[in-house]
C-alpha positions in Angstrom: 186.8 113.3 14.1 189.7 113.4 17.5 188.8 112.1 20.4 190.1 112.5 24.3 188.2 109.9 26.9 189.5 110.9 30.6 189.0 107.9 32.0 188.8 103.8 31.5 189.4 100.4 33.5 190.5 98.6 30.7 194.0 98.0 31.9 192.5 96.5 35.2 190.3 94.3 32.6 193.6 93.1 31.2 195.2 92.4 34.1 192.6 90.3 35.8 192.3 88.6 32.4 195.6 87.7 32.8 195.7 86.6 36.5 192.9 84.3 35.3 194.8 82.3 33.0 193.0 83.8 30.0 194.4 87.3 28.7 193.4 89.9 26.8 195.1 92.0 24.8 194.8 95.3 24.1 195.8 95.5 20.5 192.3 93.7 20.0 190.0 91.9 22.4 186.3 92.1 23.3 186.0 94.7 25.9 185.0 98.2 25.4 188.8 99.2 24.6 191.3 98.4 22.3 193.5 99.7 19.5 191.8 98.7 16.3 188.3 100.2 17.9 190.3 103.6 19.7 191.6 104.0 16.0 188.7 103.5 14.2 186.9 106.3 16.0 190.5 108.5 15.6 191.2 109.1 19.0 193.7 111.1 20.0 193.9 110.2 24.1 192.9 107.4 26.1 193.2 107.9 29.8 194.1 104.8 31.4 193.2 104.1 35.0 194.7 102.2 37.2 191.9 101.1 39.1 192.1 99.2 42.1 189.5 97.8 45.0 190.6 97.8 48.4 188.6 95.2 49.4 190.2 92.9 47.2 193.5 94.0 47.5 195.9 92.6 50.3 198.6 95.1 49.6 197.1 98.1 47.2 200.3 99.5 46.4 201.6 96.3 45.4 199.0 96.0 42.9 198.9 99.7 41.7 202.1 98.6 40.7 201.1 95.4 38.9 198.6 97.5 36.7 201.3 100.1 36.0 204.0 96.7 34.6 200.7 95.8 32.9 200.3 99.0 31.1 203.9 99.8 30.3 203.9 96.0 28.7 200.7 96.5 26.2 202.2 99.9 25.7 205.4 98.6 24.4 203.5 96.0 22.3 201.4 98.5 20.4 203.5 101.4 20.4 203.6 101.5 16.5 200.1 102.7 17.3 199.8 104.1 20.9 202.8 106.0 23.2 202.5 106.7 26.5 202.1 110.6 27.0 203.5 112.1 30.5 203.6 116.2 29.5 200.9 118.1 26.9 204.4 118.5 24.8 204.6 114.8 24.2 201.0 114.4 23.1 201.3 116.4 20.2 204.8 115.0 19.7 203.1 111.6 19.4 199.8 113.1 17.7 202.7 114.5 15.3 204.0 110.9 14.2 200.6 109.9 14.1 200.1 107.5 17.2 197.2 107.9 19.7 198.4 108.9 23.1 198.2 107.1 26.9 198.0 109.0 29.6 198.8 106.5 33.0 196.1 108.0 36.0 195.2 106.3 39.3 191.5 105.6 40.9 192.0 105.2 43.9 194.3 107.4 46.3 194.0 104.4 49.0 196.8 102.6 46.9 199.4 105.0 48.5 198.6 103.5 52.2 198.4 107.2 53.2 202.0 107.3 52.5 203.5 110.7 50.4 206.4 108.4 49.5 204.3 106.1 47.7 202.5 109.0 45.9 205.3 110.4 44.6 206.7 106.6 43.6 203.4 106.3 41.4 204.2 109.4 40.1 208.0 109.2 38.9 206.7 106.0 37.3 204.1 108.0 35.3 200.8 108.6 36.8 199.5 112.0 36.2 195.7 112.3 37.7 194.6 110.7 40.5 191.2 110.0 42.7 191.5 110.5 46.4 188.8 107.6 46.9 187.1 104.8 45.1 183.7 103.6 47.1 185.7 103.4 50.4 187.1 105.3 53.1 190.1 105.4 53.3 193.2 107.5 54.8 193.2 110.2 52.7 188.9 110.7 52.1 185.8 109.6 52.0 183.4 108.7 49.1 179.7 109.7 48.7 178.9 106.3 47.4 179.5 102.9 49.1 180.6 99.6 47.3 177.0 98.6 47.7 175.9 100.5 45.2 173.0 102.6 44.4 170.4 104.4 47.1 171.3 106.5 50.6 174.4 108.4 50.5 176.5 110.5 53.5 178.6 113.0 51.7 179.5 115.0 55.0 182.7 113.3 55.8 185.5 115.0 53.9 189.3 114.8 53.6 191.2 113.7 56.4 194.7 115.5 57.7 196.4 113.3 55.5 194.5 114.1 52.9 194.9 117.9 52.8 199.0 116.7 52.7 198.0 114.5 49.9 196.4 117.4 47.7 199.4 119.5 48.6 202.2 117.5 47.4 200.0 116.6 43.8 199.7 119.8 43.1 203.7 120.7 43.6 204.1 117.5 41.3 201.7 118.3 39.2 199.6 115.4 39.2 195.9 116.3 38.5 193.4 115.8 41.5 190.4 113.9 40.5 187.5 115.1 42.4 185.1 111.5 40.3 184.1 109.2 43.7 184.7 111.7 46.4 182.0 112.5 49.2 180.6 116.2 48.8 182.1 117.6 51.5 185.3 116.6 50.3 184.5 118.4 47.0 184.2 121.4 48.7 187.3 120.8 51.0 188.8 120.6 47.4 188.0 123.3 46.3 188.5 125.5 49.0 192.3 124.2 50.0 193.6 124.3 46.1 194.6 126.5 43.6 194.9 125.0 40.2 192.2 123.5 38.1 190.8 119.7 39.0 188.9 117.6 37.0 185.9 115.0 37.4 187.2 112.4 35.2 184.0 110.4 34.9 181.1 112.1 36.2 177.8 113.6 35.0 175.0 116.3 36.2 172.8 115.3 39.6 170.3 117.5 38.8 169.4 115.2 35.6 170.3 112.3 37.2 170.3 112.0 41.5 172.9 109.6 42.5 175.9 110.3 44.5 178.7 109.7 42.0 177.1 113.3 40.2 177.8 117.0 40.3 175.6 119.2 41.3 175.3 122.8 39.6 177.3 124.9 41.8 180.3 121.6 41.8 180.3 122.1 38.4 180.0 125.7 38.3 183.0 125.8 40.3 184.9 123.0 38.4 184.1 125.8 35.2 185.2 128.6 37.1 188.3 127.3 38.1 189.5 125.9 34.5 189.2 122.8 35.3 187.1 119.5 33.6 184.0 117.4 33.9 184.3 114.1 31.6 180.6 113.0 30.7 180.1 109.2 32.1 178.4 106.5 29.8 176.7 104.7 32.5 173.3 104.2 32.4 172.8 105.1 35.9 174.4 108.1 35.8 172.7 109.3 33.2 168.8 108.7 33.9 166.5 110.3 36.5 165.8 106.6 38.0 167.4 103.1 38.1 167.8 102.5 34.8 171.4 100.5 33.3 170.8 101.8 29.9 173.2 103.8 28.6 171.5 106.0 25.4 173.6 108.9 23.5 170.1 111.1 23.4 170.2 111.0 27.1 174.0 111.7 27.1 173.1 115.1 24.8 171.0 116.1 27.0 173.6 115.9 30.3 175.9 117.7 28.1 173.9 120.4 27.0 172.5 120.7 31.1 177.0 121.0 31.7 177.2 123.6 29.3 174.6 125.3 30.2 175.4 125.7 33.6 179.3 125.8 33.2 180.3 126.6 29.9 180.9 124.8 26.6 184.9 124.7 27.8 184.2 122.7 30.9 182.6 119.6 29.5 184.8 116.3 28.2 184.6 112.7 28.2 185.0 110.2 30.9 183.5 107.3 29.2 184.1 104.5 32.3 184.2 102.0 29.3 185.3 98.7 30.6 184.1 99.7 34.1 180.6 100.0 33.1 177.7 97.3 32.2 174.3 97.6 31.2 172.6 98.0 27.5 175.0 100.1 25.9 173.6 102.0 22.6 177.2 103.1 21.6 178.7 98.8 22.6 182.2 100.0 22.7 184.4 102.9 21.8 184.6 102.1 17.8 180.5 103.6 18.2 181.3 107.5 18.9 180.1 108.3 15.9 176.9 107.6 17.4 177.3 110.3 19.9 178.5 112.5 17.5 175.3 112.3 15.1 173.5 112.8 18.5 175.3 116.3 19.8 174.6 117.1 15.8 171.0 116.6 16.3 170.6 118.1 19.4 171.8 121.5 17.7 175.9 121.6 19.0 177.9 123.2 16.5 180.8 121.5 15.1 182.9 123.9 16.7 181.1 122.8 20.1 181.5 119.4 18.9 185.4 119.5 18.7 185.2 121.3 22.3 183.9 118.4 23.5 185.1 115.2 22.1 188.6 116.6 22.7 189.2 120.3 22.5 188.5 121.0 26.3 191.0 118.2 27.4 193.5 119.3 25.4 192.9 122.8 26.6 192.9 121.3 30.5 195.9 119.9 29.5 198.2 122.3 28.2 198.0 124.2 31.0 198.1 121.4 33.8 200.8 119.1 32.4 
C-alpha cells in the first residue's frame, strides 16, 4: 500500500511544542503523523503545511519562515527515511532510494503580506503549493468560513486585485494553487482566471456535508475537468451531514464515491488534515490507513481504483504540475 497525503499540520504542532518548551519530534511523537507511523502505512509522500493563524502572528512572514526552518531541521534529522521533494522527479528519486518524500506547502496566503517578493521567497525555499486564505480575509482573497467555526457563511467576496496578481505569478513559478478554505466566489475567480490544474487539498463534498469548507458538485467537476485533484478531509464536521465530530471510514467512503460519481476516479486523493483536526477518529493516526483501505474494499472499489485514490491521482497531478 502506497499513500500520498495532500495535507497535514504536523510541522505547526512541532513548532508550537518547541515554543512551549516541550518539543515534539517528527521521528516519533504523540501526534497523528510521525516517521514510524508513516512507514507502517507505506507512505510515498506527505505534504507538510506551513500553517499560519493571522490573528496570532504579529509578523506572518517571519512566522512562516520559522516554520520552514523547523521543516528543514526535521527533514535533516530524519533524512535516512524521508527527503524533501520540490519536483516530480525528486519524488521518484526518493522512492528509488527507499525514502519517503516531503513536499512543503503554505496554508494561508496572507503570510506573504500582499508582497509578490515574499511569494517568490517561499517558492525559492521549496514551497510548491499554497492556499490563498485560511479562515480570515487577507490581502488576496476571502474565505468561506469565519474563524469562529461552523454555521453561516458569506462566500460572495472573491479575489482582490492583489489576489489576481498572485495567482498569475503562482502559475508562472509553478506553485500549485490550493482552493481549500477559499470563498465560493474566490473559487470561481480562480477557475476563470487560471489555465493550469489546481487542487483542493483538504475538502469534501458539500452535497453530503453542507459545510462551507466543502465543494459543490459544480466545483468538483471543474477541478476534475481541469485535471486537478481533491483531497479527502478526515475531519468529522466536514464528513457528516450534521454537526457531528466523529470521523468514520464508512462516511469517508461515501464522500469518495460521491466525488468519483461527479468527477471521475482520477480527481480524488487523500488530504487527511492530520494534526489539524479534532474529535473522535476511527483512524487514530496515520499508521491506521489500512482501515480506510478495508472500507473502500467493502464499498466495492476495485484494487486499481483504490490505488488511484491512495496515491496514483496525486502522482499524476504532480507529474504535470511539478
